[in-house]
mmCIF file as gemmi writes it, N, C-alpha and C atoms, coordinates in Angstrom:
data_model
loop_
_atom_site.group_PDB
_atom_site.id
_atom_site.type_symbol
_atom_site.label_atom_id
_atom_site.label_alt_id
_atom_site.label_comp_id
_atom_site.label_asym_id
_atom_site.label_entity_id
_atom_site.label_seq_id
_atom_site.pdbx_PDB_ins_code
_atom_site.Cartn_x
_atom_site.Cartn_y
_atom_site.Cartn_z
_atom_site.occupancy
_atom_site.B_iso_or_equiv
_atom_site.pdbx_formal_charge
_atom_site.auth_seq_id
_atom_site.auth_asym_id
_atom_site.pdbx_PDB_model_num
ATOM 1 N N . MET Axp A 1 ? 118.055 146.029 127.192 1 0 ? 1 A 1
ATOM 2 C CA . MET Axp A 1 ? 116.99 145.911 128.071 1 0 ? 1 A 1
ATOM 3 C C . MET Axp A 1 ? 115.862 145.457 126.601 1 0 ? 1 A 1
ATOM 4 N N . PRO Axp A 2 ? 115.131 144.685 127.252 1 0 ? 2 A 1
ATOM 5 C CA . PRO Axp A 2 ? 113.944 144.329 126.785 1 0 ? 2 A 1
ATOM 6 C C . PRO Axp A 2 ? 113.162 145.534 126.058 1 0 ? 2 A 1
ATOM 7 N N . LYS Axp A 3 ? 112.497 145.27 124.553 1 0 ? 3 A 1
ATOM 8 C CA . LYS Axp A 3 ? 111.231 146.502 124.64 1 0 ? 3 A 1
ATOM 9 C C . LYS Axp A 3 ? 110.234 146.175 124.675 1 0 ? 3 A 1
ATOM 10 N N . PHE Axp A 4 ? 109.577 147.05 124.925 1 0 ? 4 A 1
ATOM 11 C CA . PHE Axp A 4 ? 108.075 147.671 125.572 1 0 ? 4 A 1
ATOM 12 C C . PHE Axp A 4 ? 107.119 146.573 125.199 1 0 ? 4 A 1
ATOM 13 N N . GLU Axp A 5 ? 106.763 146.189 124.119 1 0 ? 5 A 1
ATOM 14 C CA . GLU Axp A 5 ? 106.171 145.019 123.892 1 0 ? 5 A 1
ATOM 15 C C . GLU Axp A 5 ? 106.379 143.881 124.45 1 0 ? 5 A 1
ATOM 16 N N . GLU Axp A 6 ? 107.79 143.528 124.189 1 0 ? 6 A 1
ATOM 17 C CA . GLU Axp A 6 ? 108.45 142.268 125.028 1 0 ? 6 A 1
ATOM 18 C C . GLU Axp A 6 ? 108.063 142.423 126.149 1 0 ? 6 A 1
ATOM 19 N N . CYS Axp A 7 ? 108.399 143.432 126.869 1 0 ? 7 A 1
ATOM 20 C CA . CYS Axp A 7 ? 108.08 143.475 128.367 1 0 ? 7 A 1
ATOM 21 C C . CYS Axp A 7 ? 106.477 143.239 128.7 1 0 ? 7 A 1
ATOM 22 N N . LEU Axp A 8 ? 105.642 144.009 127.922 1 0 ? 8 A 1
ATOM 23 C CA . LEU Axp A 8 ? 104.515 144.003 128.276 1 0 ? 8 A 1
ATOM 24 C C . LEU Axp A 8 ? 103.721 142.381 128.094 1 0 ? 8 A 1
ATOM 25 N N . GLN Axp A 9 ? 104.116 141.702 126.829 1 0 ? 9 A 1
ATOM 26 C CA . GLN Axp A 9 ? 103.514 140.207 126.939 1 0 ? 9 A 1
ATOM 27 C C . GLN Axp A 9 ? 104.377 139.673 127.916 1 0 ? 9 A 1
ATOM 28 N N . ARG Axp A 10 ? 105.485 139.32 128.577 1 0 ? 10 A 1
ATOM 29 C CA . ARG Axp A 10 ? 106.05 138.824 129.742 1 0 ? 10 A 1
ATOM 30 C C . ARG Axp A 10 ? 105.112 139.09 130.734 1 0 ? 10 A 1
ATOM 31 N N . LEU Axp A 11 ? 104.614 140.306 131.287 1 0 ? 11 A 1
ATOM 32 C CA . LEU Axp A 11 ? 104.026 140.672 132.04 1 0 ? 11 A 1
ATOM 33 C C . LEU Axp A 11 ? 102.652 139.945 132.303 1 0 ? 11 A 1
ATOM 34 N N . GLU Axp A 12 ? 101.973 139.808 130.891 1 0 ? 12 A 1
ATOM 35 C CA . GLU Axp A 12 ? 100.65 139.25 130.666 1 0 ? 12 A 1
ATOM 36 C C . GLU Axp A 12 ? 100.884 137.738 131.294 1 0 ? 12 A 1
ATOM 37 N N . LYS Axp A 13 ? 101.918 137.205 130.951 1 0 ? 13 A 1
ATOM 38 C CA . LYS Axp A 13 ? 102.15 136.063 131.067 1 0 ? 13 A 1
ATOM 39 C C . LYS Axp A 13 ? 102.481 135.698 132.524 1 0 ? 13 A 1
ATOM 40 N N . ILE Axp A 14 ? 103.46 136.219 133.164 1 0 ? 14 A 1
ATOM 41 C CA . ILE Axp A 14 ? 103.257 136.08 134.75 1 0 ? 14 A 1
ATOM 42 C C . ILE Axp A 14 ? 102.058 136.343 135.223 1 0 ? 14 A 1
ATOM 43 N N . VAL Axp A 15 ? 101.053 137.216 135.057 1 0 ? 15 A 1
ATOM 44 C CA . VAL Axp A 15 ? 99.703 137.634 135.651 1 0 ? 15 A 1
ATOM 45 C C . VAL Axp A 15 ? 99.116 136.383 135.331 1 0 ? 15 A 1
ATOM 46 N N . ALA Axp A 16 ? 98.917 135.78 133.966 1 0 ? 16 A 1
ATOM 47 C CA . ALA Axp A 16 ? 98.203 134.862 133.994 1 0 ? 16 A 1
ATOM 48 C C . ALA Axp A 16 ? 98.854 133.421 134.764 1 0 ? 16 A 1
ATOM 49 N N . GLU Axp A 17 ? 99.739 132.971 135.183 1 0 ? 17 A 1
ATOM 50 C CA . GLU Axp A 17 ? 100.348 132.26 135.585 1 0 ? 17 A 1
ATOM 51 C C . GLU Axp A 17 ? 100.237 132.672 137.056 1 0 ? 17 A 1
ATOM 52 N N . LEU Axp A 18 ? 100.331 133.405 137.472 1 0 ? 18 A 1
ATOM 53 C CA . LEU Axp A 18 ? 99.906 133.956 139.233 1 0 ? 18 A 1
ATOM 54 C C . LEU Axp A 18 ? 98.259 133.66 139.179 1 0 ? 18 A 1
ATOM 55 N N . GLU Axp A 19 ? 97.686 133.98 138.245 1 0 ? 19 A 1
ATOM 56 C CA . GLU Axp A 19 ? 96.131 133.708 138.426 1 0 ? 19 A 1
ATOM 57 C C . GLU Axp A 19 ? 95.545 132.394 138.476 1 0 ? 19 A 1
ATOM 58 N N . LYS Axp A 20 ? 96.369 131.823 137.936 1 0 ? 20 A 1
ATOM 59 C CA . LYS Axp A 20 ? 95.965 130.178 137.89 1 0 ? 20 A 1
ATOM 60 C C . LYS Axp A 20 ? 95.779 129.801 139.387 1 0 ? 20 A 1
ATOM 61 N N . GLY Axp A 21 ? 96.562 130.043 140.334 1 0 ? 21 A 1
ATOM 62 C CA . GLY Axp A 21 ? 97.297 130.06 141.49 1 0 ? 21 A 1
ATOM 63 C C . GLY Axp A 21 ? 97.55 128.479 142.023 1 0 ? 21 A 1
ATOM 64 N N . ASP Axp A 22 ? 98.132 128.069 140.798 1 0 ? 22 A 1
ATOM 65 C CA . ASP Axp A 22 ? 98.874 126.651 141.453 1 0 ? 22 A 1
ATOM 66 C C . ASP Axp A 22 ? 100.361 126.488 141.411 1 0 ? 22 A 1
ATOM 67 N N . VAL Axp A 23 ? 100.7 127.993 141.767 1 0 ? 23 A 1
ATOM 68 C CA . VAL Axp A 23 ? 102.148 127.8 141.752 1 0 ? 23 A 1
ATOM 69 C C . VAL Axp A 23 ? 102.579 127.642 143.139 1 0 ? 23 A 1
ATOM 70 N N . SER Axp A 24 ? 103.701 127.374 143.401 1 0 ? 24 A 1
ATOM 71 C CA . SER Axp A 24 ? 104.123 127.534 144.872 1 0 ? 24 A 1
ATOM 72 C C . SER Axp A 24 ? 104.867 128.935 145.16 1 0 ? 24 A 1
ATOM 73 N N . LEU Axp A 25 ? 104.657 129.079 146.725 1 0 ? 25 A 1
ATOM 74 C CA . LEU Axp A 25 ? 104.986 130.493 147.214 1 0 ? 25 A 1
ATOM 75 C C . LEU Axp A 25 ? 106.368 131.196 146.792 1 0 ? 25 A 1
ATOM 76 N N . ASP Axp A 26 ? 107.042 130.223 146.587 1 0 ? 26 A 1
ATOM 77 C CA . ASP Axp A 26 ? 108.746 130.646 145.877 1 0 ? 26 A 1
ATOM 78 C C . ASP Axp A 26 ? 108.56 131.077 144.382 1 0 ? 26 A 1
ATOM 79 N N . ARG Axp A 27 ? 107.927 130.083 143.905 1 0 ? 27 A 1
ATOM 80 C CA . ARG Axp A 27 ? 107.552 130.652 142.424 1 0 ? 27 A 1
ATOM 81 C C . ARG Axp A 27 ? 106.88 131.797 142.249 1 0 ? 27 A 1
ATOM 82 N N . ALA Axp A 28 ? 105.795 132.161 142.984 1 0 ? 28 A 1
ATOM 83 C CA . ALA Axp A 28 ? 104.947 133.454 142.933 1 0 ? 28 A 1
ATOM 84 C C . ALA Axp A 28 ? 106.023 134.502 143.151 1 0 ? 28 A 1
ATOM 85 N N . LEU Axp A 29 ? 106.813 134.423 144.322 1 0 ? 29 A 1
ATOM 86 C CA . LEU Axp A 29 ? 107.455 135.625 144.492 1 0 ? 29 A 1
ATOM 87 C C . LEU Axp A 29 ? 108.899 135.86 143.569 1 0 ? 29 A 1
ATOM 88 N N . GLU Axp A 30 ? 109.118 134.854 143.041 1 0 ? 30 A 1
ATOM 89 C CA . GLU Axp A 30 ? 110.102 134.852 141.692 1 0 ? 30 A 1
ATOM 90 C C . GLU Axp A 30 ? 109.553 135.607 140.429 1 0 ? 30 A 1
ATOM 91 N N . LEU Axp A 31 ? 107.939 135.271 140.165 1 0 ? 31 A 1
ATOM 92 C CA . LEU Axp A 31 ? 107.18 135.793 139.553 1 0 ? 31 A 1
ATOM 93 C C . LEU Axp A 31 ? 106.911 137.482 140.054 1 0 ? 31 A 1
ATOM 94 N N . PHE Axp A 32 ? 106.442 137.511 140.931 1 0 ? 32 A 1
ATOM 95 C CA . PHE Axp A 32 ? 106.273 139.032 141.126 1 0 ? 32 A 1
ATOM 96 C C . PHE Axp A 32 ? 107.547 139.926 141.139 1 0 ? 32 A 1
ATOM 97 N N . ASP Axp A 33 ? 108.327 139.254 141.453 1 0 ? 33 A 1
ATOM 98 C CA . ASP Axp A 33 ? 109.961 140.208 141.111 1 0 ? 33 A 1
ATOM 99 C C . ASP Axp A 33 ? 110.448 140.203 140.248 1 0 ? 33 A 1
ATOM 100 N N . GLU Axp A 34 ? 109.879 139.309 139.229 1 0 ? 34 A 1
ATOM 101 C CA . GLU Axp A 34 ? 110.113 139.794 137.817 1 0 ? 34 A 1
ATOM 102 C C . GLU Axp A 34 ? 109.459 140.658 137.024 1 0 ? 34 A 1
ATOM 103 N N . GLY Axp A 35 ? 107.693 140.496 137.698 1 0 ? 35 A 1
ATOM 104 C CA . GLY Axp A 35 ? 106.966 141.376 137.279 1 0 ? 35 A 1
ATOM 105 C C . GLY Axp A 35 ? 107.135 142.826 137.72 1 0 ? 35 A 1
ATOM 106 N N . MET Axp A 36 ? 107.925 142.861 138.598 1 0 ? 36 A 1
ATOM 107 C CA . MET Axp A 36 ? 107.943 144.72 139.273 1 0 ? 36 A 1
ATOM 108 C C . MET Axp A 36 ? 109.308 144.934 138.601 1 0 ? 36 A 1
ATOM 109 N N . ARG Axp A 37 ? 110.233 144.072 138.179 1 0 ? 37 A 1
ATOM 110 C CA . ARG Axp A 37 ? 111.43 144.812 137 1 0 ? 37 A 1
ATOM 111 C C . ARG Axp A 37 ? 110.719 145.079 135.59 1 0 ? 37 A 1
ATOM 112 N N . LEU Axp A 38 ? 110.027 144.179 135.235 1 0 ? 38 A 1
ATOM 113 C CA . LEU Axp A 38 ? 109.314 144.667 133.51 1 0 ? 38 A 1
ATOM 114 C C . LEU Axp A 38 ? 108.831 145.985 134.078 1 0 ? 38 A 1
ATOM 115 N N . SER Axp A 39 ? 107.615 146.103 134.649 1 0 ? 39 A 1
ATOM 116 C CA . SER Axp A 39 ? 106.735 146.899 135.056 1 0 ? 39 A 1
ATOM 117 C C . SER Axp A 39 ? 107.837 147.97 135.191 1 0 ? 39 A 1
ATOM 118 N N . GLY Axp A 40 ? 109.195 148.148 136 1 0 ? 40 A 1
ATOM 119 C CA . GLY Axp A 40 ? 109.53 149.415 135.889 1 0 ? 40 A 1
ATOM 120 C C . GLY Axp A 40 ? 110.076 149.717 134.74 1 0 ? 40 A 1
ATOM 121 N N . SER Axp A 41 ? 110.424 148.741 134.096 1 0 ? 41 A 1
ATOM 122 C CA . SER Axp A 41 ? 111.194 149.141 132.732 1 0 ? 41 A 1
ATOM 123 C C . SER Axp A 41 ? 110.161 149.728 131.56 1 0 ? 41 A 1
ATOM 124 N N . CYS Axp A 42 ? 108.695 149.343 131.746 1 0 ? 42 A 1
ATOM 125 C CA . CYS Axp A 42 ? 107.758 149.523 130.992 1 0 ? 42 A 1
ATOM 126 C C . CYS Axp A 42 ? 107.581 151.147 131.251 1 0 ? 42 A 1
ATOM 127 N N . ARG Axp A 43 ? 107.493 151.245 132.22 1 0 ? 43 A 1
ATOM 128 C CA . ARG Axp A 43 ? 107.487 152.473 132.704 1 0 ? 43 A 1
ATOM 129 C C . ARG Axp A 43 ? 108.353 153.784 132.707 1 0 ? 43 A 1
ATOM 130 N N . LYS Axp A 44 ? 109.648 153.554 132.563 1 0 ? 44 A 1
ATOM 131 C CA . LYS Axp A 44 ? 110.378 154.48 131.873 1 0 ? 44 A 1
ATOM 132 C C . LYS Axp A 44 ? 110.44 154.553 130.628 1 0 ? 44 A 1
ATOM 133 N N . GLU Axp A 45 ? 110.413 153.524 129.848 1 0 ? 45 A 1
ATOM 134 C CA . GLU Axp A 45 ? 110.28 153.47 128.629 1 0 ? 45 A 1
ATOM 135 C C . GLU Axp A 45 ? 108.925 154.452 128.511 1 0 ? 45 A 1
ATOM 136 N N . LEU Axp A 46 ? 107.732 154.173 128.702 1 0 ? 46 A 1
ATOM 137 C CA . LEU Axp A 46 ? 106.692 155.293 128.593 1 0 ? 46 A 1
ATOM 138 C C . LEU Axp A 46 ? 107.111 156.976 129.179 1 0 ? 46 A 1
ATOM 139 N N . GLU Axp A 47 ? 107.769 157.287 130.12 1 0 ? 47 A 1
ATOM 140 C CA . GLU Axp A 47 ? 108.103 158.167 130.697 1 0 ? 47 A 1
ATOM 141 C C . GLU Axp A 47 ? 108.851 159.08 129.32 1 0 ? 47 A 1
ATOM 142 N N . GLU Axp A 48 ? 110.101 157.924 129.041 1 0 ? 48 A 1
ATOM 143 C CA . GLU Axp A 48 ? 111.056 158.563 127.823 1 0 ? 48 A 1
ATOM 144 C C . GLU Axp A 48 ? 109.96 159.095 126.633 1 0 ? 48 A 1
ATOM 145 N N . ALA Axp A 49 ? 109.057 157.993 126.004 1 0 ? 49 A 1
ATOM 146 C CA . ALA Axp A 49 ? 108.206 158.261 125.389 1 0 ? 49 A 1
ATOM 147 C C . ALA Axp A 49 ? 107.362 159.66 125.081 1 0 ? 49 A 1
ATOM 148 N N . GLU Axp A 50 ? 106.916 159.691 126.734 1 0 ? 50 A 1
ATOM 149 C CA . GLU Axp A 50 ? 105.72 160.691 127.18 1 0 ? 50 A 1
ATOM 150 C C . GLU Axp A 50 ? 106.803 162.271 126.471 1 0 ? 50 A 1
ATOM 151 N N . GLY Axp A 51 ? 108.27 162.246 127.099 1 0 ? 51 A 1
ATOM 152 C CA . GLY Axp A 51 ? 108.992 163.201 126.591 1 0 ? 51 A 1
ATOM 153 C C . GLY Axp A 51 ? 109.078 163.784 125.545 1 0 ? 51 A 1
ATOM 154 N N . LYS Axp A 52 ? 108.815 162.8 124.339 1 0 ? 52 A 1
ATOM 155 C CA . LYS Axp A 52 ? 108.938 162.779 122.758 1 0 ? 52 A 1
ATOM 156 C C . LYS Axp A 52 ? 108.265 163.277 122.188 1 0 ? 52 A 1
ATOM 157 N N . VAL Axp A 53 ? 106.84 163.012 123.026 1 0 ? 53 A 1
ATOM 158 C CA . VAL Axp A 53 ? 105.447 163.287 122.168 1 0 ? 53 A 1
ATOM 159 C C . VAL Axp A 53 ? 105.157 164.943 121.719 1 0 ? 53 A 1
ATOM 160 N N . GLU Axp A 54 ? 104.916 164.956 120.726 1 0 ? 54 A 1
ATOM 161 C CA . GLU Axp A 54 ? 104.723 166.425 120.087 1 0 ? 54 A 1
ATOM 162 C C . GLU Axp A 54 ? 102.956 166.816 119.738 1 0 ? 54 A 1
ATOM 163 N N . ILE Axp A 55 ? 102.331 167.63 120.262 1 0 ? 55 A 1
ATOM 164 C CA . ILE Axp A 55 ? 100.686 167.882 120.07 1 0 ? 55 A 1
ATOM 165 C C . ILE Axp A 55 ? 100.761 168.94 118.927 1 0 ? 55 A 1
ATOM 166 N N . LEU Axp A 56 ? 100.035 168.829 118.188 1 0 ? 56 A 1
ATOM 167 C CA . LEU Axp A 56 ? 99.941 170.349 117.102 1 0 ? 56 A 1
ATOM 168 C C . LEU Axp A 56 ? 98.749 170.975 117.523 1 0 ? 56 A 1
ATOM 169 N N . LEU Axp A 57 ? 99.054 172.408 117.657 1 0 ? 57 A 1
ATOM 170 C CA . LEU Axp A 57 ? 97.986 173.348 117.9 1 0 ? 57 A 1
ATOM 171 C C . LEU Axp A 57 ? 97.973 174.167 116.603 1 0 ? 57 A 1
ATOM 172 N N . LYS Axp A 58 ? 97.221 174.661 116.521 1 0 ? 58 A 1
ATOM 173 C CA . LYS Axp A 58 ? 96.561 175.515 115.201 1 0 ? 58 A 1
ATOM 174 C C . LYS Axp A 58 ? 96.858 176.852 115.821 1 0 ? 58 A 1
ATOM 175 N N . ARG Axp A 59 ? 97.975 177.535 115.16 1 0 ? 59 A 1
ATOM 176 C CA . ARG Axp A 59 ? 97.607 178.805 115.53 1 0 ? 59 A 1
ATOM 177 C C . ARG Axp A 59 ? 97.974 179.717 114.056 1 0 ? 59 A 1
ATOM 178 N N . ASN Axp A 60 ? 97.233 180.764 114.081 1 0 ? 60 A 1
ATOM 179 C CA . ASN Axp A 60 ? 97.043 181.446 112.549 1 0 ? 60 A 1
ATOM 180 C C . ASN Axp A 60 ? 96.818 180.359 111.481 1 0 ? 60 A 1
ATOM 181 N N . GLY Axp A 61 ? 95.895 179.564 111.61 1 0 ? 61 A 1
ATOM 182 C CA . GLY Axp A 61 ? 95.385 179.071 110.822 1 0 ? 61 A 1
ATOM 183 C C . GLY Axp A 61 ? 96.366 178.026 110.319 1 0 ? 61 A 1
ATOM 184 N N . LYS Axp A 62 ? 97.242 177.991 110.896 1 0 ? 62 A 1
ATOM 185 C CA . LYS Axp A 62 ? 98.51 176.796 110.75 1 0 ? 62 A 1
ATOM 186 C C . LYS Axp A 62 ? 98.502 175.865 111.564 1 0 ? 62 A 1
ATOM 187 N N . LEU Axp A 63 ? 99.096 174.656 111.534 1 0 ? 63 A 1
ATOM 188 C CA . LEU Axp A 63 ? 99.062 173.656 112.403 1 0 ? 63 A 1
ATOM 189 C C . LEU Axp A 63 ? 100.91 173.38 112.955 1 0 ? 63 A 1
ATOM 190 N N . GLN Axp A 64 ? 100.917 173.859 114.151 1 0 ? 64 A 1
ATOM 191 C CA . GLN Axp A 64 ? 102.712 173.561 114.566 1 0 ? 64 A 1
ATOM 192 C C . GLN Axp A 64 ? 103.116 172.868 115.521 1 0 ? 64 A 1
ATOM 193 N N . PRO Axp A 65 ? 103.704 172.255 115.453 1 0 ? 65 A 1
ATOM 194 C CA . PRO Axp A 65 ? 104.438 171.265 116.292 1 0 ? 65 A 1
ATOM 195 C C . PRO Axp A 65 ? 104.758 172.075 117.88 1 0 ? 65 A 1
ATOM 196 N N . GLU Axp A 66 ? 104.453 171.285 118.932 1 0 ? 66 A 1
ATOM 197 C CA . GLU Axp A 66 ? 104.722 171.973 120.531 1 0 ? 66 A 1
ATOM 198 C C . GLU Axp A 66 ? 105.185 170.694 121.473 1 0 ? 66 A 1
ATOM 199 N N . ALA Axp A 67 ? 106.261 171.15 122.169 1 0 ? 67 A 1
ATOM 200 C CA . ALA Axp A 67 ? 106.227 169.833 122.973 1 0 ? 67 A 1
ATOM 201 C C . ALA Axp A 67 ? 105.142 169.966 123.872 1 0 ? 67 A 1
ATOM 202 N N . PHE Axp A 68 ? 105.109 168.116 124.068 1 0 ? 68 A 1
ATOM 203 C CA . PHE Axp A 68 ? 103.873 167.867 125.149 1 0 ? 68 A 1
ATOM 204 C C . PHE Axp A 68 ? 104.407 168.053 126.443 1 0 ? 68 A 1
ATOM 205 N N . GLU Axp A 69 ? 103.834 168.658 127.425 1 0 ? 69 A 1
ATOM 206 C CA . GLU Axp A 69 ? 104.176 168.745 128.722 1 0 ? 69 A 1
ATOM 207 C C . GLU Axp A 69 ? 103.295 168.416 129.585 1 0 ? 69 A 1
ATOM 208 N N . ALA Axp A 70 ? 103.843 167.004 130.248 1 0 ? 70 A 1
ATOM 209 C CA . ALA Axp A 70 ? 102.813 166.465 131.217 1 0 ? 70 A 1
ATOM 210 C C . ALA Axp A 70 ? 102.424 167.122 132.511 1 0 ? 70 A 1
ATOM 211 N N . ALA Axp A 71 ? 101.018 166.945 132.864 1 0 ? 71 A 1
ATOM 212 C CA . ALA Axp A 71 ? 100.351 168.076 133.925 1 0 ? 71 A 1
ATOM 213 C C . ALA Axp A 71 ? 101.286 167.743 135.582 1 0 ? 71 A 1
ATOM 214 N N . THR Axp A 72 ? 102.024 166.349 135.179 1 0 ? 72 A 1
ATOM 215 C CA . THR Axp A 72 ? 102.545 165.706 136.552 1 0 ? 72 A 1
ATOM 216 C C . THR Axp A 72 ? 103.966 166.501 136.723 1 0 ? 72 A 1
ATOM 217 N N . GLN Axp A 73 ? 104.5 167.172 135.698 1 0 ? 73 A 1
ATOM 218 C CA . GLN Axp A 73 ? 106.09 167.239 135.991 1 0 ? 73 A 1
ATOM 219 C C . GLN Axp A 73 ? 106.008 168.187 137.164 1 0 ? 73 A 1
ATOM 220 N N . ALA Axp A 74 ? 107.136 168.307 137.914 1 0 ? 74 A 1
ATOM 221 C CA . ALA Axp A 74 ? 107.697 168.725 138.852 1 0 ? 74 A 1
ATOM 222 C C . ALA Axp A 74 ? 107.139 170.383 139.294 1 0 ? 74 A 1
ATOM 223 N N . GLY Axp A 75 ? 107.388 171.157 138.045 1 0 ? 75 A 1
ATOM 224 C CA . GLY Axp A 75 ? 106.584 172.512 138.106 1 0 ? 75 A 1
ATOM 225 C C . GLY Axp A 75 ? 105.352 172.572 138.302 1 0 ? 75 A 1
ATOM 226 N N . ASP Axp A 76 ? 104.617 171.461 137.781 1 0 ? 76 A 1
ATOM 227 C CA . ASP Axp A 76 ? 103.04 171.883 138.034 1 0 ? 76 A 1
ATOM 228 C C . ASP Axp A 76 ? 102.452 171.105 139.014 1 0 ? 76 A 1
ATOM 229 N N . LEU Axp A 77 ? 103.398 170.317 140.231 1 0 ? 77 A 1
ATOM 230 C CA . LEU Axp A 77 ? 102.336 169.443 141.104 1 0 ? 77 A 1
ATOM 231 C C . LEU Axp A 77 ? 101.795 170.399 141.834 1 0 ? 77 A 1
ATOM 232 N N . GLY Axp A 78 ? 102.383 171.789 142.243 1 0 ? 78 A 1
ATOM 233 C CA . GLY Axp A 78 ? 101.891 172.403 143.28 1 0 ? 78 A 1
ATOM 234 C C . GLY Axp A 78 ? 100.757 173.229 142.72 1 0 ? 78 A 1
ATOM 235 N N . LYS Axp A 79 ? 100.03 173.424 141.354 1 0 ? 79 A 1
ATOM 236 C CA . LYS Axp A 79 ? 98.946 173.862 141.141 1 0 ? 79 A 1
ATOM 237 C C . LYS Axp A 79 ? 97.793 173.763 141.115 1 0 ? 79 A 1
């Protein structure tokens, strides 16, 4: 699987090519399909990274790492 930065660069190239507007419908569909796959890959990497992020909280005068919990986790959706 390509790295996040590589996916992002390729997505930028795809957008630039589509914005030119001089591609055939078939080519535009191919680019769109590739872009959707790359976007999914980037989203997955970001979600995995989010789970690894730690924030530092100051407790009793000391900084302590604590796992980052996104507000969009399944248990928080109903709140």
